[in-house]
C-alpha positions as CSV (number, residue, x, y, z in Angstrom):
1,M,0.0,0.0,0.0
2,A,2.9,2.6,0.9
3,S,4.3,1.8,-2.3
4,H,1.1,2.4,-4.3
5,V,0.5,5.6,-2.5
6,S,4.2,6.8,-3.0
7,R,4.1,6.4,-6.8
8,P,1.2,9.1,-7.6
9,A,2.9,11.4,-5.0
10,R,6.5,11.1,-7.0
11,A,4.5,11.6,-10.2
12,L,2.8,14.6,-8.7
13,R,6.2,16.0,-7.7
14,R,7.7,15.3,-11.1
15,L,4.7,17.1,-12.8
16,L,4.8,20.2,-10.6
17,H,8.8,20.2,-10.3
18,P,10.3,19.2,-13.6
19,T,13.8,17.8,-13.3
20,L,16.6,20.3,-13.8
21,P,20.1,19.6,-14.9
22,P,22.6,19.5,-11.9
23,L,24.8,22.3,-11.5
24,P,28.4,22.1,-12.7
25,H,31.1,20.2,-10.8
26,D,32.9,23.6,-10.2
27,F,29.7,25.3,-8.6
28,L,30.5,26.8,-5.4
29,F,28.3,25.6,-2.8
30,G,29.3,26.8,0.8
31,V,28.2,28.7,3.9
32,G,29.2,31.8,5.6
33,T,29.6,33.6,8.9
34,A,30.8,37.0,10.2
35,D,33.1,38.4,12.6
36,H,30.9,40.1,15.0
37,Q,28.3,37.4,15.1
38,G,30.8,34.8,15.6
39,E,34.1,36.0,17.4
40,A,33.8,36.6,21.3
41,F,33.8,40.3,22.4
42,D,37.2,41.5,23.5
43,P,37.0,44.9,25.2
44,R,40.4,45.6,23.6
45,F,38.9,45.9,20.3
46,P,35.6,47.4,20.4
47,D,33.5,48.3,17.1
48,V,30.4,50.2,16.4
49,W,28.0,47.4,17.2
50,D,29.7,46.7,20.5
51,D,29.0,50.3,21.5
52,W,25.2,50.3,20.0
53,E,24.3,47.3,21.8
54,A,25.9,48.7,25.1
55,A,24.2,51.9,24.6
56,N,20.8,50.2,23.8
57,G,20.8,47.2,25.9
58,E,18.0,48.0,28.2
59,D,16.4,50.9,26.1
60,P,12.5,50.3,25.5
61,G,12.7,52.5,22.6
62,V,14.6,49.9,20.6
63,P,11.9,48.0,18.3
64,V,13.1,44.5,19.7
65,E,12.9,43.1,23.2
66,R,16.3,44.5,24.1
67,C,19.5,44.9,22.3
68,V,21.7,42.1,23.3
69,P,25.5,42.3,23.5
70,R,27.4,39.6,21.6
71,G,29.2,38.3,24.6
72,R,31.0,35.1,23.7
73,A,28.9,34.9,20.6
74,T,29.7,31.5,18.9
75,D,33.4,31.7,20.1
76,F,34.7,31.3,16.3
77,W,37.8,33.0,17.0
78,E,38.7,30.1,19.2
79,R,36.8,27.2,17.7
80,Y,37.0,28.1,13.7
81,P,38.7,24.7,13.2
82,E,35.7,22.8,14.3
83,D,33.3,25.0,12.3
84,V,35.6,24.7,9.1
85,D,35.4,20.9,9.5
86,L,31.6,20.8,9.9
87,A,31.6,22.8,6.6
88,R,33.9,20.3,5.0
89,R,31.7,17.5,6.2
90,M,28.8,18.8,4.4
91,G,30.7,19.1,1.2
92,C,31.1,22.6,1.0
93,K,33.3,24.1,-1.6
94,A,33.5,27.7,-0.2
95,F,33.6,29.2,3.4
96,R,33.0,32.8,3.9
97,F,34.2,34.7,6.8
98,S,34.9,38.4,7.7
99,I,38.0,40.3,8.8
100,A,37.5,42.1,12.3
101,W,38.8,45.8,11.3
102,A,39.0,46.6,15.0
103,R,41.2,43.7,15.7
104,V,43.5,44.1,12.7
105,E,43.8,48.0,13.3
106,P,43.4,48.6,17.1
107,E,44.6,52.2,16.9
108,P,44.7,54.6,14.1
109,G,47.5,53.5,11.8
110,R,48.6,50.7,14.0
111,F,48.1,47.4,12.5
112,S,48.3,44.0,14.2
113,D,50.8,41.2,12.7
114,E,49.0,38.9,15.7
115,A,45.4,39.3,14.2
116,L,46.4,39.1,10.4
117,E,48.3,36.0,11.3
118,H,45.3,34.6,12.9
119,Y,43.2,35.2,9.8
120,R,46.1,33.6,7.6
121,R,45.5,30.5,9.8
122,L,41.9,30.5,9.3
123,A,42.4,30.9,5.6
124,D,44.8,28.1,5.5
125,S,42.5,25.7,7.4
126,I,39.8,26.3,4.9
127,R,42.0,25.6,2.0
128,A,43.3,22.7,3.5
129,A,39.7,21.3,4.0
130,G,39.3,21.7,0.0
131,M,37.3,24.9,0.5
132,E,37.6,28.4,-1.2
133,P,38.2,31.3,1.3
134,V,35.6,34.1,0.8
135,I,36.9,37.0,2.7
136,T,34.8,39.9,3.7
137,L,36.7,43.3,4.7
138,M,33.9,45.1,6.4
139,H,30.7,43.1,7.6
140,F,28.6,46.0,9.2
141,V,31.0,47.0,11.8
142,W,34.2,49.2,11.9
143,P,36.6,50.2,14.8
144,R,35.4,52.5,17.5
145,H,38.2,55.0,16.7
146,V,37.1,55.4,12.9
147,E,33.5,56.3,14.2
148,Q,35.2,58.9,16.7
149,R,37.0,60.4,13.7
150,G,33.9,60.8,11.6
151,G,32.9,57.2,10.6
152,L,31.3,56.4,7.5
153,R,30.6,60.4,6.8
154,S,34.0,61.3,7.2
155,P,35.7,62.5,3.7
156,E,38.8,60.5,5.0
157,F,37.1,57.3,5.2
158,A,37.7,55.8,1.8
159,G,41.5,56.6,2.5
160,W,41.3,54.7,5.9
161,F,39.4,51.8,4.3
162,G,41.9,51.5,1.4
163,E,44.9,51.3,3.9
164,Y,43.2,48.7,6.0
165,A,42.4,46.8,2.6
166,A,46.2,47.0,1.5
167,R,47.3,45.6,4.8
168,V,45.0,42.6,4.6
169,R,45.8,42.0,1.1
170,D,49.6,41.7,2.2
171,A,48.7,39.2,4.6
172,L,45.9,37.2,2.9
173,G,46.4,38.0,-0.9
174,D,47.9,34.7,-1.7
175,R,45.3,32.6,-0.2
176,C,41.9,34.2,-1.6
177,R,40.4,34.6,-4.9
178,Y,37.0,35.9,-4.0
179,W,36.7,39.3,-1.9
180,I,34.1,41.3,-0.8
181,T,34.7,44.8,0.3
182,I,31.5,45.9,1.9
183,N,28.7,43.9,3.4
184,E,25.2,45.2,2.2
185,P,26.2,48.7,1.6
186,N,22.5,49.5,0.8
187,A,21.7,48.3,4.4
188,L,24.2,50.4,6.1
189,I,22.1,53.6,5.3
190,F,19.7,52.4,8.1
191,G,22.0,54.2,10.4
192,Y,21.5,57.5,9.0
193,L,18.0,57.2,7.1
194,K,15.2,56.4,9.3
195,P,11.6,55.3,8.3
196,F,9.2,58.0,9.8
197,W,7.0,55.4,11.5
198,M,10.0,54.2,13.6
199,A,10.9,55.8,16.8
200,R,14.6,55.6,16.5
201,H,17.3,54.2,14.2
202,V,17.8,50.2,14.3
203,W,21.2,50.4,12.9
204,P,24.5,52.2,14.4
205,P,25.7,54.7,14.6
206,G,22.3,56.4,14.5
207,L,21.7,60.0,14.5
208,P,20.8,62.1,17.4
209,P,17.1,62.0,18.3
210,D,16.7,65.8,17.2
211,A,18.1,65.3,13.7
212,D,15.6,66.7,11.2
213,E,14.9,65.4,7.7
214,G,17.5,67.5,6.0
215,E,20.3,66.1,8.4
216,S,19.1,62.6,7.8
217,M,19.4,63.1,4.0
218,R,22.7,64.8,4.4
219,A,24.1,62.1,6.3
220,T,22.7,59.5,4.0
221,A,24.2,61.0,0.7
222,E,27.8,61.4,2.5
223,V,27.8,57.8,3.5
224,I,26.2,56.5,-0.2
225,R,29.3,58.5,-1.6
226,N,32.0,57.6,0.7
227,L,30.8,53.8,0.6
228,F,31.5,54.1,-3.4
229,L,34.9,55.4,-3.0
230,A,35.9,53.2,-0.2
231,N,34.8,50.3,-2.4
232,R,36.9,51.7,-5.2
233,E,39.9,52.2,-2.9
234,A,39.9,48.9,-1.5
235,R,39.5,47.2,-4.9
236,L,42.7,49.0,-6.2
237,A,44.5,47.8,-3.4
238,L,43.2,44.2,-3.5
239,R,44.2,44.1,-7.5
240,A,47.3,45.6,-7.0
241,G,50.7,43.9,-6.4
242,V,51.7,40.2,-7.2
243,G,48.6,38.2,-8.0
244,G,46.2,40.8,-8.0
245,A,44.9,40.1,-11.3
246,G,43.7,36.7,-9.8
247,R,41.9,38.4,-7.0
248,L,38.2,39.0,-7.7
249,V,36.5,42.0,-6.1
250,S,32.9,42.8,-5.4
251,A,30.4,44.1,-2.7
252,N,27.3,42.5,-1.9
253,S,24.0,44.2,-1.7
254,Y,20.9,42.8,-0.6
255,Y,17.8,42.2,-2.9
256,L,14.5,42.2,-1.9
257,G,11.9,40.1,-4.0
258,L,9.1,42.5,-5.3
259,P,6.1,41.5,-7.3
260,D,6.5,41.0,-11.1
261,R,2.9,40.2,-12.1
262,F,-0.6,40.9,-10.9
263,G,-2.3,37.8,-12.1
264,R,-1.5,37.9,-15.6
265,V,-0.7,41.6,-16.0
266,P,3.2,42.3,-15.8
267,L,4.1,44.4,-12.7
268,P,7.6,45.0,-12.9
269,L,7.8,46.8,-9.4
270,M,11.5,46.2,-8.9
271,H,12.1,48.4,-12.2
272,A,9.6,51.1,-11.0
273,V,11.7,51.3,-7.8
274,D,15.1,51.5,-9.6
275,W,13.6,54.0,-12.0
276,R,12.6,56.5,-8.9
277,A,16.1,56.0,-7.6
278,R,17.5,57.0,-11.1
279,L,15.6,60.3,-10.8
280,E,17.7,61.9,-8.3
281,I,14.5,62.7,-6.3
282,G,15.6,63.5,-2.8
283,W,19.2,64.0,-3.8
284,A,19.3,66.5,-6.6
285,E,22.2,68.4,-7.4
286,E,20.4,71.6,-7.7
287,D,19.5,71.3,-3.9
288,W,22.9,70.0,-2.6
289,L,26.3,71.6,-2.5
290,L,29.2,69.1,-2.0
291,R,32.4,70.9,-0.4
292,E,35.3,69.0,0.7
293,G,33.6,65.9,0.7
294,R,30.8,67.1,2.8
295,F,27.1,67.9,1.9
296,I,25.4,71.3,2.2
297,H,22.0,71.9,1.4
298,R,20.9,75.0,-0.3
299,G,17.7,75.5,1.4
300,S,15.7,74.1,4.4
301,L,13.9,70.8,3.9
302,A,12.6,70.4,7.2
303,A,9.4,72.5,6.5
304,P,6.4,70.2,7.1
305,V,4.5,70.2,3.8
306,Q,2.0,68.0,2.1
307,P,2.8,65.8,-0.8
308,P,1.9,67.5,-4.1
309,P,-0.7,65.9,-6.3
310,D,2.1,65.1,-8.7
311,G,4.4,63.9,-6.2
312,P,6.1,60.6,-5.6
313,L,3.2,58.7,-4.4
314,A,1.0,60.0,-7.2
315,Q,3.5,58.9,-9.8
316,L,3.9,55.4,-8.4
317,R,0.0,55.2,-8.3
318,S,0.0,56.3,-12.1
319,K,2.4,53.5,-12.7
320,L,0.4,51.1,-11.3
321,G,-2.9,52.7,-12.7
322,A,-3.0,50.1,-15.6
323,L,-4.3,47.6,-13.0
324,T,-7.2,49.7,-11.9
325,N,-8.1,50.5,-15.5
326,L,-8.3,46.8,-16.6
327,G,-10.7,46.6,-13.4
328,A,-8.6,44.1,-11.9
329,I,-8.5,46.1,-8.6
330,S,-10.1,49.2,-7.4
331,Q,-7.9,52.4,-6.5
332,I,-9.2,52.0,-2.8
333,D,-8.3,48.3,-2.8
334,L,-4.8,49.1,-4.4
335,E,-4.0,51.4,-1.8
336,A,-5.2,49.1,0.9
337,R,-2.9,46.1,-0.6
338,L,0.2,48.7,-0.9
339,G,-0.2,48.6,3.0
340,P,2.3,51.0,5.0
341,L,3.8,52.1,1.6
342,S,0.5,53.8,0.6
343,K,0.7,55.7,4.0
344,L,4.1,57.2,3.4
345,G,2.9,59.8,1.1
346,A,0.6,61.4,3.9
347,A,3.4,61.5,6.7
348,P,3.1,65.2,8.0
349,A,7.0,65.4,8.4
350,L,7.8,64.9,4.9
351,F,9.9,67.6,3.4
352,D,10.2,69.4,0.2
353,A,7.2,68.3,-1.7
354,G,7.7,64.6,-0.7
355,R,11.3,64.1,-1.4
356,G,11.9,62.4,1.7
357,F,9.6,59.7,0.8
358,A,10.8,59.3,-2.6
359,A,14.4,58.8,-1.1
360,L,13.2,56.5,1.3
361,F,11.1,54.5,-0.9
362,S,13.7,54.2,-3.5
363,F,16.8,53.7,-1.3
364,V,15.4,50.9,0.8
365,G,13.9,49.0,-2.0
366,S,15.9,49.7,-5.1
367,N,19.4,48.2,-6.0
368,W,21.1,51.7,-6.0
369,W,24.5,49.8,-5.3
370,Q,24.3,48.1,-8.7
371,L,22.9,51.1,-10.4
372,G,25.8,53.3,-9.3
373,M,28.2,50.8,-10.7
374,R,26.4,51.0,-13.9
375,G,26.6,54.8,-13.9
376,E,23.1,55.3,-13.5
377,L,23.0,57.4,-10.2
378,P,23.9,61.0,-9.9
379,E,27.7,61.8,-10.2
380,F,27.9,63.5,-6.8
381,L,26.5,60.3,-5.3
382,C,28.4,57.9,-7.3
383,P,31.5,59.6,-8.7
384,P,32.6,58.6,-12.4
385,E,35.8,56.9,-11.1
386,C,33.7,54.6,-8.9
387,R,31.8,52.9,-11.6
388,D,32.4,49.4,-13.0
389,Q,34.4,48.6,-9.6
390,L,33.5,45.0,-9.5
391,D,34.8,41.7,-10.9
392,Y,31.7,39.7,-10.4
393,V,28.0,40.5,-8.9
394,A,27.3,39.3,-5.4
395,F,24.1,39.7,-3.7
396,D,22.2,38.5,-0.7
397,Y,18.8,37.2,-1.1
398,Y,16.6,36.2,1.7
399,F,12.8,37.4,1.4
400,G,10.4,38.5,-1.1
401,T,6.7,38.4,-2.1
402,P,4.9,37.9,-5.3
403,F,1.8,39.5,-3.9
404,L,1.2,43.2,-4.1
405,H,-1.1,43.4,-1.0
406,N,2.1,41.7,0.8
407,V,4.6,44.1,0.1
408,G,4.1,45.9,3.5
409,R,5.3,42.9,5.2
410,L,8.6,43.3,4.0
411,M,9.0,46.2,6.4
412,D,9.6,43.0,9.0
413,V,13.1,42.8,7.3
414,I,13.6,46.3,8.2
415,E,12.6,46.0,11.6
416,R,14.5,42.7,11.9
417,R,11.6,40.3,12.4
418,Y,13.1,37.9,10.2
419,D,10.9,34.7,11.2
420,R,7.9,36.8,10.0
421,A,9.2,38.4,7.0
422,P,7.6,36.7,3.6
423,V,9.5,34.0,1.8
424,W,9.3,33.7,-2.0
425,A,11.9,31.1,-3.6
426,A,10.7,32.2,-7.2
427,G,12.2,35.7,-6.3
428,L,15.7,34.2,-6.3
429,H,15.2,33.1,-9.7
430,G,13.9,36.6,-10.6
431,A,17.1,38.3,-8.8
432,L,19.4,36.1,-10.8
433,R,17.8,37.2,-14.1
434,Y,17.8,40.8,-13.1
435,F,21.4,40.8,-12.3
436,A,22.3,39.0,-15.5
437,E,20.4,41.7,-17.5
438,L,22.2,44.7,-15.5
439,F,25.7,42.9,-15.9
440,P,25.8,40.4,-19.1
441,N,29.4,40.0,-18.8
442,L,29.9,39.2,-15.1
443,P,29.5,36.0,-13.1
444,I,27.0,36.0,-10.4
445,F,27.5,34.8,-6.8
446,V,24.5,34.2,-4.3
447,I,26.5,35.1,-1.2
448,E,23.9,34.8,1.3
449,N,20.7,32.9,1.5
450,G,18.9,31.5,4.3
451,V,16.0,31.9,6.6
452,A,15.2,32.3,10.5
453,G,13.0,30.1,12.3
454,H,13.0,27.3,14.8
455,P,16.3,25.2,14.2
456,N,14.6,21.9,13.6
457,S,11.8,22.9,11.8
458,G,10.7,21.8,8.2
459,R,10.8,25.2,7.1
460,R,14.4,25.6,6.6
461,V,14.4,22.3,4.7
462,R,11.9,23.5,2.2
463,Y,13.6,26.9,1.9
464,L,16.9,25.3,1.0
465,R,15.4,23.0,-1.5
466,D,13.2,25.6,-3.1
467,H,16.1,28.2,-3.6
468,V,18.8,25.8,-5.0
469,R,16.0,24.8,-7.3
470,A,15.5,28.4,-8.2
471,V,19.4,28.7,-8.7
472,Q,19.4,25.5,-11.0
473,Q,16.5,26.9,-13.2
474,A,18.5,30.1,-13.6
475,K,21.4,28.2,-14.6
476,K,19.4,26.5,-17.2
477,D,18.0,29.6,-18.5
478,G,21.7,30.7,-19.2
479,V,22.6,33.0,-16.0
480,N,26.1,32.6,-15.2
481,V,25.7,31.8,-11.7
482,I,28.7,30.4,-10.0
483,G,28.3,29.9,-6.6
484,Y,25.5,29.8,-3.7
485,L,26.5,30.2,0.0
486,A,23.8,29.2,2.7
487,W,23.6,31.6,5.7
488,S,24.8,30.7,8.1
489,L,26.8,27.7,9.3
490,T,25.8,27.9,12.9
491,T,23.5,30.0,14.9
492,N,25.3,33.2,15.2
493,R,24.4,36.4,17.5
494,E,22.3,38.1,15.2
495,W,22.9,41.9,15.6
496,G,21.4,42.6,19.0
497,L,18.4,40.2,18.6
498,P,17.7,38.0,21.5
499,S,18.8,34.2,21.1
500,G,15.6,32.6,19.6
501,P,13.8,31.7,16.1
502,R,13.8,35.6,15.1
503,G,17.4,35.6,14.3
504,D,18.5,31.9,14.2
505,F,19.8,31.2,10.7
506,G,22.0,28.2,11.5
507,L,22.4,25.0,9.8
508,Y,23.9,24.1,13.1
509,H,22.3,25.1,16.2
510,I,23.9,26.8,19.1
511,D,22.0,27.5,22.4
512,L,23.9,30.9,22.8
513,D,22.2,31.9,26.0
514,G,21.5,28.3,27.8
515,D,24.6,26.2,26.8
516,P,28.0,27.3,28.3
517,T,29.7,24.7,26.0
518,L,28.4,26.3,22.9
519,T,27.8,22.9,21.4
520,R,27.2,22.9,17.7
521,R,24.1,20.5,17.2
522,S,23.1,19.2,13.6
523,T,19.6,20.1,12.4
524,R,17.6,18.5,9.5
525,A,18.8,21.4,7.2
526,V,22.4,19.8,7.2
527,A,21.4,16.5,5.8
528,T,19.4,18.3,3.2
529,Y,22.2,20.9,2.4
530,A,24.8,17.9,2.2
531,A,22.4,15.9,-0.2
532,L,21.8,19.1,-2.3
533,I,25.7,19.7,-2.7
534,R,26.2,15.8,-3.2
535,H,23.5,15.9,-6.1
536,R,24.6,19.4,-7.3
537,G,21.1,20.4,-6.8
538,V,17.5,19.1,-6.4
């Protein structure tokens, strides 16, 4: 009887999910982790997230239960051989880790040979295990002394970052082919650009509570420009010297999967958001003056005004208006389906005819980092010399939705409620096609993909299978995708979140708060991922 029941089930699966060709033998399946999330806190080497977590640890204004300091984290600094071996046993071909800038440069201009030697040993252990090291130079954190001197807003930041990159190159350049300069540059702006409905910033360093919209825009513009400049300085350093041509450099942005259809009607919402980012709304050069690397606004942006009838929200509605004309959805229903996004245009604090809304909407949802690489942002945000500064396309994909009425739920990502954010595997296939269109001559690397939740739930198993299948489909469609890294190898201390399903992405589970031994425990997802690697796909 069991056999009789299983045959129709297998036939139905084959019908719904046709067999796809396996991925190539040299495809880079792997895992990743990050320094602040894994390495134990050392008071000699504080970074900006350490300071942020200490300052906000018991503040009820933080939009999570509390901001938990990392403490011992996973003790990756000491236990990396164990974790590298876990990845090897799954069959991984790549292992991504990040350098703790605060350890490597504990004081301005003083670099630690001891810390650099530690990372050389880590890279050597990865290579000895038959895996490619993938090195990230700045994974959301920078040293306290950098922030004290102006941080990401300082006109000197790119130079500081370039010198740091050169020192890491000298120590590890002969051991690594794939490099990431800056992790998720499009997420770093949340330390400066705050959605109006949130009481405070959810990322460091955060602006003072009395900072107005004009100051927020000024800070964000300075950070965007400096990130492009810093990426260029780091890439030039990494590509220089002996073996430089063999070092491939990129910076990974996050990608949110937005609806591409409404029923049978095409709805290229991502293209609409990118289009808005290209229009310079919010950061127009006639409004801003650049002097010695700092932005000065020509007038006041802080006056409370109502959005004009032809403002950004109206233009967005206009682009979606075809849906109402076709009778598929009413205007009232459309606004309801847009959820929180439809309310943005009515915020009383929006400045200069709704430009704040446009900038927020565009620079949260759009892929402005890649648009800058293509020369499609205004030059004062992305200087011409910063264009085309990548050797491969790297991006993160976690969440998305095919439903227009569900777009508002993506705000859970911004507020770090990761276990509640919508999941859409087909969005990864769309992301790969999207980047292949933007950069037809470059290979593409899915550098992070994973889901938060209970460690042994079937959700993570299904997520891995569905998203690897999406990669296979893209490869079959001709996309030059070269690798896929599951995030993350173990439970990590997820950026101040309390231990639990909200921030647990680990294939191996660690009870960070309840287990003093920090034992790595295999979950169902480990066997699933090992099988996917072994068969090179679903």
